[in-house]
C-alpha positions, 0 to 999 in steps of 0.5 A: 955623289949627291952632297959633300960632307963638309958644307957651309950654311947660307941663309937666303931671304925668301921673297915673302920675307921668310928664310930658307937655308941653303947648303953648298959644299965648302971650298975645302970639301970641293977640292978634297972631292976633286982630289979623291976623284968624286967629282968628274971635272973632265967629263963635265968641265969645259972652256966656255964663258959663264956669267954667274949672277948671285947676290949671296956672297958664299953661294957666289964664291962656292959656285964660281970656284966650282965652275973655275975648277972645272975649266970654265971662264967665269965672270962673276956679278952680285946683281943683275945690273953688274951682270949687264955691265960685265956683259957689255964690257966683256971682250969674249962672248958669254956662252951661259948665263947662270943666275939666281931668280930671287935678287934685289932690284932686277930679278933673275927672270927679268935678267934672263929676258933681257939677255934673250934679246941682247944675246940670242945664242946665250944659254940660260940656267936659273937657280932658286931655292924656291920651287915656285920661283921656277915654274915653267909657265912664268918663264916662257917663252924664254929659252932656259933651264932650271937648277933647284938649290941646294945643289951638289957640285956634281949636279951643278957641273953636270947641268951646266955641261948638258945645257952648254951641249944643247943647240942654243936655238932649242926652245925646249926647257926642262925642270 
């Protein structure tokens, strides 16, 4: 399954001021897909803690709900500054940082660099609707993976599970 039929459109501002349209399944469509057995949350779910950092409210909500429905504990932040505060205040270790690349203030790339030093075991997935923002050379040598927007719930859950199952000290990255 690549995309669900019911989708919500979200306008995401481009770094140069242009606009990009992203699509994410609505909460209703996601719940219907789980009920119909179209999304395998058992195979791709887990109990780990994920710090989700996304400045777009609708994307943040849909992504957070998808991860929570798959069993993950999700700490949600709308900015890099809020993510750093949530990390410092958290009583549980964070297993995965899932952050948008393009955000006001501190970018997802800069946030990933800070987390690399704060928490060497953390796994990182950077998301963007702009392929040029996900270039490997710009983000090395930090250990991270990439997720291009728009993505389906199945793709999100599968990518998260794959990254969480890898050795946290494996410095390889894939696009």
